[in-house]
C-alpha positions in Angstrom: 16.4 -87.3 37.5 17.0 -83.6 37.9 17.0 -82.4 41.5 15.0 -79.5 42.8 17.7 -77.0 43.2 17.0 -75.3 39.8 13.3 -74.9 40.8 14.0 -73.7 44.3 16.6 -71.2 43.1 14.1 -69.7 40.6 10.8 -70.1 42.5 9.7 -69.7 46.1 8.4 -73.0 47.5 5.9 -73.1 50.4 5.0 -76.4 52.0 2.0 -76.2 54.3 1.8 -78.8 57.0 -1.8 -77.9 58.2 -5.0 -77.7 56.2 -5.8 -74.3 54.6 -9.5 -73.4 54.0 -10.1 -73.1 50.2 -11.5 -69.5 50.3 -8.4 -68.4 52.2 -6.2 -70.0 49.6 -8.1 -68.2 46.8 -7.5 -64.9 48.5 -3.8 -65.6 48.9 -3.5 -66.7 45.3 -5.2 -63.6 44.1 -2.9 -61.3 46.1 0.2 -63.2 45.0 -0.9 -63.1 41.3 -1.1 -59.3 41.5 2.2 -59.0 43.3 4.0 -61.3 40.8 2.5 -59.4 37.8 3.7 -56.1 39.4 7.2 -57.5 39.9 6.8 -57.2 43.7 7.0 -61.0 44.6 8.7 -64.1 43.5 7.0 -66.8 41.5 5.6 -69.5 43.9 4.9 -73.2 44.2 2.5 -73.7 47.1 2.0 -77.3 48.3 -1.0 -77.7 50.6 -4.1 -79.6 51.6 -7.7 -78.3 52.1 -10.6 -79.3 54.4 -13.4 -81.1 52.4 -14.8 -78.8 49.7 -16.3 -79.0 46.2 -15.0 -76.4 43.8 -16.7 -75.2 40.6 -14.7 -74.3 37.6 -16.0 -71.9 34.9 -17.6 -74.8 32.9 -19.3 -76.5 35.9 -22.8 -77.7 35.1 -25.4 -77.6 38.0 -26.5 -81.2 37.2 -23.1 -82.5 38.0 -23.4 -81.4 41.6 -25.1 -84.6 42.9 -24.9 -84.2 46.7 -23.5 -80.9 48.1 -22.5 -82.4 51.4 -19.6 -80.0 51.6 -19.2 -76.3 50.9 -19.3 -75.4 47.2 -17.0 -72.6 46.1 -16.6 -71.0 42.7 -12.9 -71.4 41.9 -12.4 -69.1 39.0 -10.3 -71.7 37.2 -11.1 -73.6 34.1 -12.8 -77.0 34.3 -15.9 -78.3 36.1 -16.5 -79.7 39.6 -13.6 -81.0 41.6 -13.3 -82.3 45.2 -10.5 -81.3 47.5 -10.0 -82.7 50.9 -7.7 -84.4 53.5 -5.3 -86.9 51.9 -5.1 -85.1 48.6 -2.0 -83.0 47.9 -2.6 -79.7 46.0 0.1 -77.8 44.0 -0.7 -74.2 43.3 1.8 -73.0 40.7 2.1 -69.2 40.2 4.5 -68.5 37.3 5.1 -65.4 35.2 4.6 -66.6 31.7 6.0 -63.4 30.3 9.3 -64.9 31.3 8.4 -68.3 30.1 7.1 -68.1 26.6 3.5 -67.0 27.0 2.3 -70.4 25.9 -0.6 -71.5 28.2 -1.0 -74.9 26.4 2.6 -75.7 26.9 2.4 -74.7 30.6 -0.5 -77.1 31.1 1.3 -79.9 29.2 4.4 -79.3 31.3 2.4 -79.4 34.5 0.8 -82.7 33.5 4.2 -84.1 32.6 5.6 -83.1 36.1 2.9 -85.0 37.9 3.2 -88.0 35.5 7.0 -88.2 36.0 6.6 -87.9 39.8 4.1 -90.7 39.9 6.4 -92.8 37.7 9.2 -92.3 40.2 6.8 -93.7 42.9 6.0 -96.8 40.8 2.7 -95.7 39.3 2.4 -95.5 35.5 0.0 -92.7 34.5 -0.9 -90.8 31.4 -2.9 -88.1 29.7 -6.1 -89.3 27.9 -7.4 -87.8 24.7 -10.5 -85.7 25.4 -10.3 -86.2 29.2 -8.6 -83.6 31.4 -6.5 -84.9 34.3 -4.0 -87.6 35.1 -5.1 -91.2 34.6 -3.9 -94.6 35.7 -4.9 -98.3 35.9 -7.1 -98.9 38.9 -7.0 -102.2 41.0 -9.9 -103.6 38.9 -8.1 -102.9 35.6 -10.2 -100.0 34.5 -8.9 -96.5 33.9 -9.3 -94.1 36.8 -8.3 -90.5 37.6 -5.5 -90.1 40.1 -4.8 -86.4 39.6 -6.7 -83.3 38.4 -5.5 -80.3 36.5 -7.1 -76.8 36.6 -5.5 -73.5 35.8 -6.2 -69.9 35.3 -3.9 -67.3 33.8 -4.4 -63.6 34.7 -1.9 -60.9 33.6 0.1 -63.8 32.2 0.6 -65.1 35.7 -0.6 -68.6 36.3 -2.9 -69.6 39.2 -4.3 -72.9 40.6 -2.5 -76.0 39.3 -2.9 -79.7 40.1 -4.1 -82.1 42.8 -3.0 -85.7 43.4 -4.9 -88.3 45.4 -2.6 -89.8 48.1 -5.1 -91.3 50.5 -8.3 -89.3 50.5 -11.7 -90.7 51.4 -12.8 -91.6 47.8 -16.4 -91.7 48.8 -16.3 -87.9 49.0 -16.0 -87.8 45.2 -19.5 -89.3 44.9 -21.1 -85.9 45.6 -20.1 -84.7 42.2 -19.4 -85.9 38.7 -15.6 -85.3 38.9 -14.6 -83.0 36.0 -17.8 -83.9 34.3 -16.7 -87.4 33.4 -19.3 -90.0 34.5 -17.9 -93.2 32.9 -14.6 -93.4 34.8 -13.8 -93.6 38.5 -11.3 -92.0 40.9 -8.4 -93.8 42.6 -5.5 -93.0 44.9 -2.0 -94.0 45.7 -3.3 -95.7 48.9 -5.9 -97.7 46.9 -3.1 -98.8 44.6 -1.1 -100.1 47.6 1.3 -97.2 47.9 1.6 -95.6 51.4 3.1 -92.2 51.1 2.9 -89.1 53.3 2.4 -85.6 52.0 6.0 -84.8 52.9 7.3 -87.7 50.9 5.1 -86.7 47.9 6.4 -83.1 48.1 10.0 -84.4 48.1 9.4 -86.6 45.1 7.7 -83.7 43.2 10.5 -81.2 44.0 13.0 -83.7 42.8 11.4 -83.4 39.4 11.1 -79.6 39.6 14.2 -78.8 37.5 12.8 -81.1 34.7 9.5 -79.2 34.8 11.2 -75.9 34.3 13.4 -77.3 31.6 10.4 -78.6 29.7 8.5 -75.3 30.1 11.5 -73.3 28.7 12.3 -75.6 25.8 12.1 -73.6 22.5 9.9 -71.1 24.4 11.3 -68.0 22.8 10.5 -66.3 26.0 9.6 -62.6 25.7 9.7 -59.8 28.2 
């Protein structure tokens, strides 16, 4: 396993201990995106948690908002409806793709691989599923269930948003939406699978795979300035 030194030497890492309101995070991401694109700020990995909120991606369908019990915010990212809340760890990844190959598909694939590798280190086998966005695993009843979500936006070749992973959220909160527009599969968490892990422990495990993430992103990239 590659340690995080390579990632942390290249990219600023911010680990939030308290919950950050979603709209506040959007404003900060917008400002950071502009600063990175202008060469005025370092790339950033921001690890955090939100108070309960439903977020709508650019493909969100109104019929998939079943019970708006929490605030609904238009996120500006790709995808459909997603829930964020306590017990779910968010990773906002703001990278300058002009330095990393300008390949959005490869960025998303590398991001998925980073989460999958980290979950594997914690004893959870997970995978991508053809035609279904997100990170999937085997739930306690043997069915496939989503344990992580992916949603990104690229502006000025700088990435925004990123991924979320369910550590120990209240899974009933997902019932207010059709998560990512997929009705036939459920949602699970590390806690439901019997793994008790804190946000700090998750962050440590993720950062331990950070070098591998950057290596995967830069492989045969032909990065251009």
